[in-house]
N, C-alpha and C positions, 0 to 999 in steps of 0.2 A: 506429426500430427500426436494429439494432444490423446491422454487415458482417456475413459467412457467414462464421465460423472456421476456418483456415488450420492450429491447430494439428498437427493426422492428417496432415497429407500431405507427399507427399516434398518435404524440404527444409525444411520446419520441426521446429518442440519446441513443446509445450506450458506456459505461458510461466502463474503463480504473481505474479498481483498483493499488493503488502501497500503498507501507507500509512504514510508515518513522519510521525508527529506528536510534538505533545508531551506526550500522553495516556500515562500508566503503561502502559495494557494493549499499548499500540502493540506493546513489546518482545517480547510474547507472542506474535504475530501472526505478525510476522517469524520468530520462532524455529518456529514452526508452518510455515509456510509454504516457510520455506526448506531447511526435513526437508522435505515434500512433492516440495520439486522432486529433492531430492540423491537421494531415493529412486525416482524415478518417471522418472528421466533427462528431468527439462522444467529451465525458466529461472527464477530470481527477479527479479525487477523488483520493486524501492525508489522508491515514489512520491511525494517532498516538493511539497506542496503547499503555498504563499508566497499569504496570502491579501489579495490588494489593494485590500479596501477599504478599511485599515488606513492609506494610502498615501493615500487621498483629499481626507483633511482639510486636510495639509500641503505645498501645494503649492511652496513654498519648499523645503522641504527632499523631497520629493517623489522623488528620481534616490539621495539615499545613503540612505533608507531603504528604497528595493528594493532597489541595491547590500549595504545590509548582511543583509537578509534572505535573500536568496539568497547569499551567502556564507555563514548561517547552518545553510542549508538545505541545502547541500553538506559543510557541518565535518558533521551531524548524518548526513546521506547514508553520508559514508565511513568516520562511527565503525565504522554499524553492517557496511557492507562489510570492514570490518579485521578486525570478529569472527566472518561471517560466514566468509570467507576462514581463519582459523586454526580452527576450529572445524568446520566442516564440508566447506574446500577446493575452493569452487565460488566461482565470481566471478558478483555479483549486478550489475545491470541497473542502475543510476540514472535517472530521471529526475525534474527539475524543472518544474512548472507550475506558471504563475501564476494566480489565479483564485480562486472556490467552491471549496472543493474536493469536495462533493458534480460540478459540472458538471466538474471538472477529471479525475474516476475517470471521469466518462463516457467523454468526449471518449480518452481513454485510453487505454481500452477502444475507440472505434470503429477509432482509428487505429492501434491494435498488432493485426491479426486473431489472432494466438496467445496473446493474453492467454485463455485459460481459464477459469479461476477467480481470484474478487475472495476475499483473508483478511483479514478484521476480527478484532478479540476483544474479546469486551462486557466493562465495568469490574461490577466485584466494589461499586462504587458505590452505596449507598441511591437516588440520585439515578438511577439507571439505566443501560443500555447504553453512554447511548457514544451525541456526534451523529450518529456515520459510519451507525453499526448502527441506529440508531431511523429516521436519512434511506432508509435501505434498505427494511427494514422494512415504512417506508409505503409502499414504492413495489411491495410484493404480488409479484405474478406479473410483474411493468413491467420487474423489471430483467434484464438484456441477458444477459449471466450468472451462471452458480453463486455462489453466497455463501457460504462457509466460515465460520459466527463459532464461534472458540476461547473459550469461558470465559478470564478472565483469571488467575482460580484453577489451570487446568487447570499440575498438574507436569510436573517440566520429562524426567521418566520415563513416566507417564503420557501426556506429549505424544510421544518418543518408538517408544512401543507404536502410537502408536495413524497417524504420519507415515508 
């Protein structure tokens, strides 16, 4: 059970959460979430989850691998944030977490009671919509907040009209 959302109370703003990863569709989710945040007076939260399973195989170099992965995550977040600042003039919140993406997304939603909508993008690849979309759909009605799924093929103009 997720904690009560506070985004509509005085002193709070509705937050749109987008997950940054290495998938091509990620950019579409961020583009939509940032436009929705701007048009509704909300806040954009960008989350990068560093998968810690990769570190457990190499105990001797675990610290170095973790530091490199975190630095890479921060660089990816900074790149997205710079583009958002330049194109839309909004300042996103940037968060790096370590663990499994599914668990860390849920943990972030639980910890930040202003997050009201998770925005994901569905891959256009024949393999399916992607692991995060698949995991979210599999949870069905059990996901604690609304989820917006953006088609990877949605054009910038269509996105502008919809957001």
